[in-house]
C-alpha positions in Angstrom: -148.5 -155.5 109.1 -145.3 -156.8 110.5 -144.8 -158.0 114.1 -141.5 -158.5 116.0 -140.9 -160.4 119.5 -137.8 -159.4 121.2 -136.8 -161.8 124.0 -134.2 -160.4 126.6 -132.7 -163.0 128.6 -129.8 -164.3 130.5 -128.1 -166.4 128.0 -125.7 -167.9 130.5 -128.8 -169.9 131.9 -129.7 -172.9 129.7 -133.4 -172.8 128.6 -135.2 -173.5 125.5 -137.9 -171.5 124.0 -140.6 -172.4 126.4 -140.4 -168.8 127.9 -142.0 -167.1 124.7 -143.9 -170.1 123.5 -147.0 -168.6 125.3 -146.7 -165.3 123.7 -146.2 -166.8 120.2 -149.6 -168.9 121.1 -151.5 -165.7 122.0 -150.7 -164.2 118.7 -151.4 -167.1 116.5 -154.6 -167.7 118.3 -155.8 -164.2 117.0 -154.5 -164.9 113.4 -151.2 -162.9 114.1 -147.7 -164.0 113.8 -144.1 -162.9 114.3 -142.1 -162.1 111.2 -138.9 -162.1 113.6 -138.2 -163.5 117.0 -135.0 -162.0 118.3 -133.3 -163.6 121.5 -130.8 -161.2 123.1 -128.9 -161.3 126.3 -130.3 -159.0 128.6 -127.0 -157.3 129.5 -126.0 -156.5 125.9 -127.2 -152.8 125.8 -125.7 -152.4 122.4 -127.5 -155.3 120.7 -130.7 -154.2 122.6 -130.7 -150.5 121.4 -129.7 -151.9 117.8 -132.8 -154.4 117.8 -135.3 -151.7 119.2 -134.2 -149.1 116.5 -134.9 -151.8 114.0 -138.3 -152.5 115.5 -139.2 -148.6 115.3 -138.3 -148.6 111.6 -139.2 -151.9 110.3 -142.2 -153.5 112.2 -145.5 -151.9 113.1 -145.9 -154.0 116.5 -143.1 -155.1 118.9 -143.5 -157.4 121.9 -140.4 -157.1 124.3 -140.3 -160.1 126.8 -138.0 -159.0 129.7 -137.9 -159.5 133.6 -139.9 -156.7 135.3 -136.7 -155.3 136.9 -135.9 -154.0 133.3 -139.4 -151.9 132.9 -138.1 -148.6 133.8 -134.9 -148.7 131.8 -136.6 -149.9 128.7 -139.3 -147.3 129.1 -136.8 -144.6 129.4 -135.1 -145.5 126.0 -138.2 -146.5 124.1 -140.4 -143.4 124.9 -138.0 -140.9 123.2 -137.4 -143.4 120.4 -141.0 -143.9 119.5 -142.2 -140.3 120.5 -144.9 -141.6 123.0 -145.6 -142.8 126.3 -146.6 -146.0 128.0 -149.9 -146.6 129.7 -148.9 -149.5 131.8 -147.1 -152.1 129.7 -148.3 -150.6 126.5 -147.1 -147.8 124.2 -149.5 -146.8 121.5 -147.9 -144.3 118.8 -150.4 -144.6 116.3 -148.7 -146.3 113.5 -146.4 -148.2 116.2 -146.8 -149.9 119.2 -144.8 -151.5 121.8 -145.9 -153.9 124.5 -143.6 -154.7 127.5 -144.3 -158.6 128.4 -142.8 -159.6 131.8 -141.4 -163.1 131.6 -141.3 -163.4 135.7 -144.9 -162.2 135.9 -147.9 -161.8 133.6 -146.8 -162.9 130.2 -150.1 -163.0 128.6 -150.0 -161.0 125.2 -153.5 -161.6 124.2 -154.8 -158.1 125.0 -152.0 -156.7 123.0 -152.9 -159.0 120.0 -156.7 -158.3 120.4 -155.7 -154.4 120.1 -153.8 -154.9 117.0 -156.7 -156.6 115.2 -159.2 -154.1 116.5 -157.2 -151.3 115.1 -157.3 -153.2 111.7 -160.9 -153.7 112.2 -160.4 -157.5 112.1 -162.8 -159.9 113.9 -161.9 -163.5 114.1 -163.6 -166.8 114.6 -161.8 -169.8 116.1 -162.3 -173.6 116.5 -160.5 -176.1 118.1 -159.8 -179.7 117.6 -158.2 -181.8 120.6 -156.3 -185.2 119.9 -154.1 -187.5 121.8 -151.2 -189.7 120.1 -151.9 -188.6 116.3 -148.8 -188.8 114.3 -147.3 -185.2 113.9 -146.5 -185.8 110.2 -150.1 -186.7 109.6 -151.1 -183.5 111.1 -148.6 -181.4 109.3 -149.9 -182.9 105.9 -153.7 -182.3 106.7 -152.8 -178.6 107.6 -150.8 -178.2 104.5 -153.9 -179.8 102.5 -156.4 -177.6 104.4 -154.4 -174.3 103.6 -154.3 -175.1 100.0 -158.1 -175.8 100.0 -159.2 -173.0 102.3 -156.4 -170.1 102.3 -158.6 -167.8 104.4 -158.2 -170.4 107.4 -155.0 -170.4 109.4 -154.0 -173.8 111.2 -152.0 -173.6 114.4 -150.7 -176.7 116.0 -149.5 -177.0 119.6 -148.4 -180.2 121.2 -147.5 -181.0 124.9 -146.6 -184.7 125.6 -148.7 -186.1 122.9 -151.8 -184.0 123.4 -152.4 -181.9 120.3 -154.1 -178.6 120.1 -155.3 -177.7 116.6 -156.5 -174.2 116.5 -158.5 -173.0 113.2 -158.4 -169.4 112.9 -160.4 -167.3 110.3 -162.1 -164.0 109.5 -165.6 -163.9 110.9 -168.3 -164.5 108.4 -166.6 -167.6 106.8 -168.3 -170.3 108.2 -168.2 -172.8 105.3 -164.3 -172.3 105.1 -163.7 -173.2 108.7 -166.2 -176.0 108.9 -164.7 -177.6 105.7 -161.2 -177.7 107.5 -162.8 -179.0 110.8 -164.2 -181.7 108.6 -161.0 -182.6 106.9 -159.3 -183.0 110.4 -162.3 -184.8 111.9 -162.2 -187.4 109.2 -158.4 -188.1 109.1 -157.9 -188.0 112.7 -161.2 -189.5 114.0 -159.3 -192.4 116.0 -157.3 -189.7 117.9 -159.8 -186.8 118.7 -161.5 -186.4 122.1 -162.9 -183.0 121.8 -163.8 -179.9 119.6 -163.2 -177.4 122.2 -160.4 -176.1 124.0 -160.6 -178.5 127.1 -158.2 -180.9 128.6 -158.7 -184.7 128.3 -159.2 -185.0 132.2 -162.0 -182.8 131.9 -163.5 -184.8 129.2 -163.0 -187.9 130.8 -164.7 -186.6 134.1 -167.8 -185.3 132.1 -168.1 -188.8 130.6 -168.0 -190.6 133.6 -170.4 -188.2 135.5 -172.8 -188.6 132.6 -172.9 -192.3 133.1 -172.6 -192.1 136.8 -169.3 -194.3 136.6 -166.5 -194.4 139.3 -162.9 -194.7 138.2 -159.9 -196.2 139.9 -156.1 -196.0 138.8 -153.1 -198.3 139.7 -150.0 -196.8 138.7 -146.5 -198.3 138.6 -144.3 -195.6 136.8 -146.6 -192.5 136.5 -146.3 -191.7 140.1 -150.0 -191.0 140.7 -149.9 -188.6 137.7 -153.4 -190.2 136.2 -155.2 -189.7 139.3 -153.7 -186.2 140.0 -154.8 -185.1 136.7 -158.4 -186.4 137.4 -158.6 -184.6 141.0 -157.5 -181.3 139.6 -161.0 -181.2 137.8 -163.6 -179.6 140.1 -166.1 -182.3 141.0 -163.8 -185.1 140.7 -164.9 -186.8 143.8 -168.1 -187.8 142.0 -166.2 -190.0 139.7 -162.8 -190.9 141.2 -163.1 -193.9 143.7 -159.4 -194.7 144.3 -155.7 -194.4 143.3 -153.1 -196.9 144.3 -149.3 -196.4 143.5 -148.1 -200.0 143.5 -144.3 -199.6 142.5 -143.2 -202.8 144.1 -143.8 -206.4 143.2 -145.1 -206.9 146.7 -147.9 -204.2 146.4 -148.6 -205.4 143.0 -149.5 -208.9 144.5 -150.8 -207.9 147.8 -153.0 -204.9 146.7 -154.0 -205.9 143.2 -153.7 -209.9 143.1 -151.0 -209.7 140.5 -149.7 -213.4 140.1 -146.4 -214.1 141.6 -145.7 -216.1 138.4 -146.4 -213.4 136.0 -144.2 -211.1 137.6 -141.4 -213.9 137.7 -142.0 -214.9 134.1 -143.2 -211.8 132.3 -141.9 -209.1 134.8 -143.6 -206.1 136.2 -143.3 -204.2 132.9 -145.4 -206.5 130.9 -148.9 -206.6 129.1 -149.9 -209.2 131.5 -149.0 -207.4 134.5 -150.7 -204.3 133.4 -153.9 -206.4 132.6 -153.8 -208.3 136.1 -153.4 -204.7 137.7 -156.6 -203.1 136.1 -158.5 -206.4 136.8 -157.4 -206.4 140.3 -158.6 -202.9 140.8 -162.0 -203.9 139.3 -162.4 -207.3 141.2 -161.5 -205.6 144.6 -163.0 -202.1 144.3 -166.2 -200.5 143.4 -165.4 -199.0 140.2 -166.8 -199.0 136.7 -163.4 -197.9 135.0 -160.1 -199.1 136.1 -156.8 -197.9 134.4 -153.3 -199.4 135.3 -149.7 -198.2 134.2 -146.5 -200.1 134.2 -143.3 -199.0 132.3 -139.8 -197.8 132.3 -139.3 -194.1 132.6 -135.5 -194.0 132.8 -133.0 -192.7 132.7 -131.8 -196.3 132.8 -133.5 -199.6 132.0 -134.1 -202.1 134.7 -132.4 -205.4 135.1 -134.6 -207.1 132.4 -132.7 -204.9 129.6 -136.2 -203.7 128.3 -135.9 -200.2 126.8 -136.5 -197.1 128.2 -139.9 -195.6 127.2 -141.7 -199.0 127.1 -145.0 -198.9 128.8 -148.2 -200.8 129.0 -151.5 -199.1 129.9 -154.6 -201.3 130.6 -158.2 -200.4 130.8 -161.1 -202.4 132.2 -164.7 -201.4 132.0 -167.7 -202.7 134.0 -171.4 -201.6 133.4 -174.1 -202.2 135.9 -174.6 -205.8 134.6 -171.3 -207.2 133.4 -167.5 -207.1 133.7 -165.3 -206.8 130.6 -161.7 -207.8 131.3 -158.9 -205.5 130.6 -157.6 -204.2 127.3 -153.8 -203.5 127.2 -152.2 -201.2 125.0 -148.1 -201.1 124.6 -146.3 -197.9 123.7 -142.5 -197.2 123.1 -142.3 -193.3 124.0 -139.2 -191.3 123.3 -137.6 -188.5 125.2 -136.6 -187.9 128.9 -138.0 -189.2 132.3 -140.6 -186.3 132.3 -141.6 -186.5 128.7 -142.1 -190.2 129.1 -144.4 -190.2 132.1 -146.4 -187.2 131.2 -147.2 -188.7 127.8 -148.1 -192.0 129.3 -150.4 -190.1 131.5 -152.1 -188.3 128.6 -152.5 -191.6 126.8 -153.9 -193.4 130.0 -156.5 -190.5 130.3 -157.1 -190.8 126.7 -157.8 -194.7 126.7 -160.2 -194.5 129.3 -162.2 -192.0 127.9 -162.2 -193.6 124.5 -163.2 -197.0 126.0 -166.1 -195.5 128.0 -167.2 -193.5 125.0 -167.0 -196.7 122.7 -168.5 -199.1 124.8 -171.7 -197.0 126.1 -172.6 -194.6 123.4 
């Protein structure tokens, strides 16, 4: 069974593949893949008609991603071409099917992918592995080894700002195969894994804090409150979130967190010692069990210390009900633009907090 994705877009606008990644993901999650992805200018009627004719002759299933304003024009052309009619966004002509996916509205292609599988009588089983900070080349190598060992299991890997979703898909009734592949990933990526279900790192952290009846505080010096924001997006976060401070200036670091003036002058605001004192300051001055701090250079330019863009330090301090453990500091050099650097650092900070609590209180 062959599938084609046709993306109609304004090529004069600079954009990447992000607009159709969700559609690709929806299909891959159901063990389906596009044999061809065609990106065509939305005002090139000749190229559009040529591609749709190819879809009719060469592909059993076609997804057309377009703006909703093109809906009627496309339907007027596709219906006689396929000899059928649309019910909503779907045309099912028996041996051929077309789905209109609106890029400015509901772009979920999951229902269509499920329909394709149901027509084929295919039922699937899925498992997830979530990991942060794992080397991509290591994940690719494991995926290749898994495919060779268990051909029936498809491995889909999606990454966003250092947060990997590894999706394992196989036909129902093959538990040994999918379990074997899960074990391969779990063994190789143990230090990076935070969940075996499709949940966010913030949700996992909040669950763990709630389980231990802990409170967390955040001091952020270049992530702009992003760590705290991700925590409070989780329902019930008020049970575990004590406070968040955005201490961008040196004065705020000194006055609010007790960072030493000598440290800022000799080591600088972006340094391991500053990150450590920020986290320790939260712990000493607040009423939390977990303290996280971030300091770094997000860019686009470096500061006057000539430290590189992407350099960051994340500190995590822990305190149970009887003792306080000074902050541990982690150094990263993150590549990418300003948003990539800050969002990746946020994911790392959440993961380090989760990992520290899990390791110390299991």
